[in-house]
N, CA, C and O of each residue as an XYZ file, in Angstrom:
428
protein
N     -49.757    100.875     24.825
C     -49.741    100.371     25.796
C     -49.933     99.231     24.789
O     -48.908     98.554     24.863
N     -50.527     98.853     24.142
C     -50.817     97.856     23.419
C     -49.770     97.293     22.882
O     -49.528     96.088     22.811
N     -48.891     98.546     22.344
C     -47.253     98.511     21.784
C     -46.679     98.072     22.409
O     -46.264     96.979     22.023
N     -46.147     98.615     24.015
C     -46.182     97.510     25.212
C     -45.942     96.445     25.523
O     -44.974     95.739     25.805
N     -47.316     96.392     25.410
C     -47.771     94.332     25.644
C     -46.585     94.033     23.979
O     -45.362     93.957     23.864
N     -47.340     93.972     23.309
C     -46.695     93.368     22.048
C     -45.124     93.128     22.288
O     -44.344     92.176     22.264
N     -45.090     94.448     22.521
C     -43.411     94.766     22.698
C     -43.102     93.511     23.970
O     -42.690     92.403     23.627
N     -43.289     93.759     25.054
C     -43.455     92.200     26.268
C     -43.353     90.538     26.024
O     -42.653     89.557     26.273
N     -45.333     91.233     24.937
C     -45.066     89.439     24.524
C     -43.725     88.641     23.689
O     -43.253     87.524     23.902
N     -43.264     89.858     22.495
C     -41.923     89.486     21.218
C     -40.736     89.551     22.626
O     -39.543     89.496     22.328
N     -40.996     89.627     23.614
C     -39.466     89.828     24.446
C     -39.553     88.174     24.942
O     -38.568     87.436     24.947
N     -40.823     87.789     25.322
C     -41.283     86.637     26.442
C     -40.596     85.442     25.149
O     -39.711     84.591     25.232
N     -41.242     85.759     24.322
C     -41.114     85.156     22.650
C     -40.242     84.154     22.266
O     -40.282     82.952     22.001
N     -38.885     85.684     22.367
C     -37.332     85.460     22.380
C     -37.215     84.668     22.950
O     -37.187     83.569     22.397
N     -37.043     84.787     24.775
C     -36.943     84.505     25.593
C     -37.010     83.030     25.504
O     -35.964     82.467     25.826
N     -38.012     82.257     25.138
C     -38.355     81.107     25.586
C     -37.637     80.475     24.816
O     -36.922     79.486     24.979
N     -37.928     81.279     23.718
C     -37.084     80.337     21.778
C     -35.895     80.181     22.686
O     -35.507     79.034     22.909
N     -35.236     81.256     23.268
C     -34.336     80.790     23.756
C     -33.933     79.738     25.374
O     -33.328     78.889     26.029
N     -34.530     80.365     25.239
C     -34.493     78.538     27.091
C     -34.711     77.439     26.194
O     -33.804     76.608     26.136
N     -36.356     77.161     25.045
C     -35.977     76.659     24.251
C     -34.942     75.915     23.673
O     -34.938     74.690     23.790
N     -33.806     76.685     22.883
C     -32.739     76.394     22.607
C     -32.406     76.076     23.486
O     -32.827     74.994     23.893
N     -31.207     77.035     24.495
C     -30.719     76.303     26.107
C     -30.708     74.590     26.124
O     -29.734     73.897     25.829
N     -32.056     74.093     26.550
C     -32.886     73.178     27.022
C     -32.093     71.636     25.873
O     -31.388     70.673     26.172
N     -32.681     72.118     24.573
C     -32.151     71.051     23.754
C     -30.871     70.979     23.881
O     -30.328     69.893     24.082
N     -29.921     72.562     23.748
C     -28.966     71.741     23.924
C     -27.924     71.180     25.571
O     -26.736     70.972     25.818
N     -28.934     71.143     26.169
C     -28.485     70.474     27.641
C     -29.186     69.308     27.618
O     -30.070     69.815     28.308
N     -29.560     68.280     27.457
C     -30.361     67.219     26.426
C     -29.628     66.976     25.579
O     -29.140     65.854     25.451
N     -29.326     68.133     24.661
C     -28.578     67.289     23.684
C     -26.970     66.754     24.905
O     -26.809     65.614     25.342
N     -26.381     67.508     25.078
C     -25.745     67.590     25.989
C     -25.333     66.223     26.542
O     -24.534     65.345     26.215
N     -26.622     66.513     27.962
C     -26.493     64.539     28.640
C     -26.538     64.343     28.281
O     -25.536     63.631     28.339
N     -27.324     63.932     26.714
C     -27.633     62.315     25.940
C     -25.495     62.295     25.478
O     -25.011     61.297     24.943
N     -24.927     63.097     25.705
C     -23.302     62.344     25.304
C     -23.111     61.927     26.372
O     -22.704     60.774     26.511
N     -23.324     62.660     27.328
C     -22.408     62.287     28.464
C     -22.708     61.150     28.752
O     -21.871     60.247     28.752
N     -24.685     60.869     29.225
C     -24.227     59.549     28.774
C     -23.502     58.426     28.010
O     -22.888     57.489     28.520
N     -23.691     58.701     26.594
C     -22.820     57.220     25.889
C     -21.382     57.653     26.290
O     -20.745     56.710     25.821
N     -20.447     58.496     26.870
C     -19.458     58.479     27.500
C     -19.558     57.763     29.365
O     -18.616     57.216     29.940
N     -20.933     57.992     29.942
C     -20.965     57.266     31.557
C     -20.539     56.083     30.644
O     -19.310     56.136     30.622
N     -20.884     55.221     30.014
C     -20.998     54.136     29.515
C     -20.134     53.469     29.180
O     -19.785     52.357     29.577
N     -19.488     54.528     27.942
C     -17.759     54.220     27.628
C     -17.011     52.988     28.779
O     -16.606     51.836     28.935
N     -17.344     54.982     29.652
C     -16.048     54.126     30.946
C     -16.742     53.468     31.685
O     -16.043     53.793     32.645
N     -17.628     52.708     32.221
C     -18.253     51.737     32.573
C     -18.021     50.431     31.350
O     -18.191     49.212     31.309
N     -17.779     50.968     30.893
C     -17.614     49.710     29.490
C     -15.588     49.576     29.730
O     -14.935     48.537     29.636
N     -15.190     50.616     29.961
C     -13.626     50.406     30.252
C     -13.145     49.831     31.715
O     -12.121     49.253     32.076
N     -14.664     50.360     32.579
C     -14.539     50.215     33.627
C     -14.640     48.266     34.372
O     -14.406     47.727     35.454
N     -15.131     47.824     32.972
C     -15.851     46.446     33.215
C     -14.090     45.912     32.975
O     -13.252     45.653     33.839
N     -14.008     45.891     31.985
C     -12.831     45.703     30.507
C     -12.178     44.947     32.089
O     -12.221     43.809     32.558
N     -11.384     46.727     32.709
C      -9.701     46.766     34.219
C     -10.480     45.417     34.836
O     -10.038     44.305     35.126
N     -11.237     45.736     34.880
C     -12.510     44.881     36.585
C     -11.216     42.715     36.024
O     -10.485     41.774     36.332
N     -11.922     43.379     35.192
C     -11.498     41.312     33.924
C      -9.854     41.595     34.194
O      -8.983     41.166     34.951
N      -9.914     42.084     33.655
C      -7.690     42.094     33.751
C      -7.646     42.268     34.302
O      -6.428     42.090     34.351
N      -8.143     43.021     36.338
C      -7.277     42.853     37.060
C      -7.845     40.985     37.525
O      -7.207     40.172     38.196
N      -8.566     40.891     37.182
C      -9.392     39.269     38.324
C      -8.260     38.981     37.357
O      -7.219     39.277     37.944
N      -7.942     38.439     35.873
C      -7.013     37.893     35.368
C      -5.401     37.980     36.121
O      -4.749     36.961     35.891
N      -4.915     38.672     36.685
C      -3.950     38.854     36.948
C      -3.795     38.750     38.409
O      -2.701     38.400     38.852
N      -4.548     38.954     39.024
C      -4.242     37.892     40.479
C      -5.589     36.271     39.701
O      -6.790     36.323     39.439
N      -5.286     35.918     39.669
C      -5.636     35.130     39.188
C      -4.270     34.028     39.188
O      -4.152     33.023     39.889
N      -3.207     34.614     38.075
C      -2.068     34.616     37.206
C      -1.301     34.698     38.831
O      -0.404     33.975     39.265
N      -1.714     35.363     39.228
C      -0.197     35.917     40.648
C      -0.841     35.024     41.901
O      -0.155     34.792     42.896
N      -2.000     34.616     41.797
C      -2.177     32.689     43.344
C      -1.443     31.610     42.407
O      -0.385     31.032     42.658
N      -2.296     31.468     41.206
C      -0.770     30.772     40.394
C       0.782     30.029     40.378
O       1.232     28.884     40.379
N       1.482     31.931     40.358
C       2.336     32.036     40.547
C       2.444     31.446     41.889
O       3.172     30.453     41.884
N       1.950     31.743     43.037
C       2.634     32.041     44.414
C       2.430     30.586     44.508
O       3.322     30.046     45.163
N       1.453     29.716     44.015
C       1.761     28.431     44.049
C       2.559     27.928     44.023
O       3.174     27.376     44.936
N       2.856     28.024     42.411
C       4.567     27.681     41.843
C       5.062     27.548     42.885
O       5.404     26.508     43.448
N       5.152     28.850     43.293
C       6.716     28.747     44.122
C       6.274     28.385     45.416
O       7.046     28.209     46.359
N       4.950     28.262     45.483
C       5.202     27.469     47.516
C       6.686     26.306     46.684
O       7.877     26.423     46.972
N       6.096     25.273     45.656
C       6.263     24.108     44.899
C       7.114     24.598     45.206
O       7.174     25.005     46.367
N       8.140     24.788     44.344
C       9.682     24.647     43.618
C      10.036     25.351     45.082
O      10.963     26.111     44.804
N       9.863     25.430     45.968
C      10.303     25.687     47.423
C      10.856     24.802     48.807
O      11.637     24.794     49.759
N      10.124     24.310     48.318
C       9.344     22.355     48.968
C      10.400     21.564     47.916
O      11.302     20.902     48.428
N      10.269     21.644     46.131
C      11.112     21.311     46.026
C      12.575     20.805     46.128
O      13.188     19.752     45.951
N      12.929     22.601     46.656
C      14.940     23.053     46.525
C      15.311     22.466     47.741
O      16.471     22.187     48.043
N      13.827     22.189     48.784
C      14.364     21.322     50.277
C      14.674     20.227     50.297
O      15.582     19.745     50.973
N      13.863     19.596     49.454
C      14.155     18.244     48.923
C      15.068     18.248     48.568
O      15.947     18.529     49.383
N      15.458     17.966     47.231
C      17.102     19.128     46.577
C      18.630     18.433     47.715
O      19.342     17.429     47.732
N      18.486     19.653     48.479
C      19.331     19.850     49.468
C      19.166     18.614     50.267
O      20.109     17.864     50.013
N      18.358     18.100     51.124
C      18.488     17.353     51.628
C      19.270     15.513     50.708
O      19.870     14.573     51.229
N      18.924     15.714     49.521
C      19.413     14.640     49.065
C      20.718     14.781     49.090
O      21.504     14.034     49.673
N      21.042     15.973     48.305
C      22.516     16.550     48.540
C      23.548     16.137     49.429
O      24.582     15.530     49.149
N      22.860     16.820     51.307
C      23.590     16.533     52.357
C      23.549     14.432     52.130
O      24.634     13.895     52.358
N      22.615     13.678     51.808
C      22.521     12.291     52.157
C      23.859     11.890     51.415
O      24.679     11.108     51.896
N      23.967     12.419     50.376
C      24.847     12.464     49.499
C      26.228     12.414     49.801
O      27.083     11.574     49.520
N      26.295     13.838     50.641
C      28.096     13.528     51.042
C      28.232     12.933     52.268
O      29.276     12.552     52.797
N      27.110     12.877     52.688
C      27.484     12.366     54.538
C      28.131     10.785     53.334
O      29.182     10.219     53.634
N      27.266     10.308     52.024
C      27.255      8.852     52.038
C      29.227      8.942     51.020
O      30.278      8.327     51.204
N      28.881      9.818     50.218
C      30.644      9.998     50.148
C      31.825     10.293     50.739
O      32.886     10.367     50.119
N      31.650     10.543     52.409
C      31.898     10.533     53.420
C      32.280      9.556     53.976
O      33.437      9.487     54.390
N      31.792      9.003     54.058
C      31.084      7.088     54.711
C      32.371      6.762     53.526
O      33.505      6.323     53.718
N      31.721      7.149     52.326
C      33.589      5.701     51.264
C      34.463      6.157     50.917
O      35.266      5.626     50.149
N      34.599      7.938     51.677
C      36.288      7.664     52.203
C      36.524      7.268     52.569
O      37.323      6.339     52.459
N      35.722      7.896     53.671
C      36.614      6.681     55.356
C      37.142      4.497     54.803
O      37.986      3.608     54.686
N      35.773      4.950     54.700
C      36.299      3.414     54.350
C      37.179      3.189     53.459
O      38.088      2.534     53.970
N      37.455      3.504     51.870
C      38.578      3.826     50.927
C      39.516      3.972     52.121
O      40.111      2.895     52.150
N      39.824      4.492     52.807
C      40.306      4.266     53.580
C      41.466      3.737     54.645
O      42.642      3.664     55.002
N      40.132      3.451     54.817
C      40.711      2.288     56.096
C      41.124      0.756     55.225
O      41.968     -0.050     55.618
N      40.137      0.600     53.739
C      40.277      0.053     53.351
C      42.362     -0.541     52.453
O      42.916     -1.619     52.237
N      42.820      1.247     52.209
C      43.769      1.158     51.891
C      44.919      0.649     52.986
O      45.849     -0.138     52.808
N      44.580      1.273     54.008
C      45.780      1.119     55.280
C      45.612     -0.566     55.948
O      46.329     -1.012     56.843
N      44.260     -1.479     55.119
C      44.465     -2.379     54.925
C      44.892     -3.348     54.000
O      45.043     -4.533     54.298
N      45.059     -2.948     53.065
C      46.521     -3.549     52.012
C      47.231     -3.016     51.593
O      47.454     -2.834     50.396
N      48.007     -2.460     52.912
C      49.232     -2.033     52.973
C      49.728     -2.572     54.001
O      50.911     -2.869     54.166
N      48.659     -2.754     54.894
C      49.253     -3.433     55.930
C      49.777     -5.187     55.445
O      50.858     -5.771     55.515
N      49.048     -5.402     55.183
C      49.151     -6.714     53.722
C      49.520     -7.446     53.067
O      49.237     -8.586     52.699
N      50.522     -6.412     52.832
C      51.772     -5.992     51.784
C      52.595     -6.415     52.846
O      53.161     -7.504     52.756
N      52.777     -5.512     54.103
C      53.420     -5.492     54.861
C      54.261     -6.739     55.862
O      55.391     -6.692     56.349
N      52.630     -8.435     55.969
C      52.628     -8.934     55.882
C      54.158    -10.288     55.515
O      54.871    -11.080     56.131
N      53.774     -9.460     53.232
C      54.911    -10.614     52.906
C      55.757    -10.479     53.056
O      56.578    -11.360     52.801
């Protein structure tokens, strides 16, 4: 009977040793996972910072685009005004030529 108890105790000791080894391995794995999670958080923080910078740049570009739209509208208005002035100038020039022809005819 003592041999059986001794055998059971040896098995228990072996099982405990195995469990201790497994626990140590799990602890190491958990430490590794913690390190990985920390690295992932750093990467996530970096990506978030890049995203914020891109969003800011997009806002700046949108503002510049709106400014360009206003500038183009202003230039188009000025071009229309110049075209109208040229049309008036052409009409006045034609009238002047007509007057010159009449004056030459009177001579």
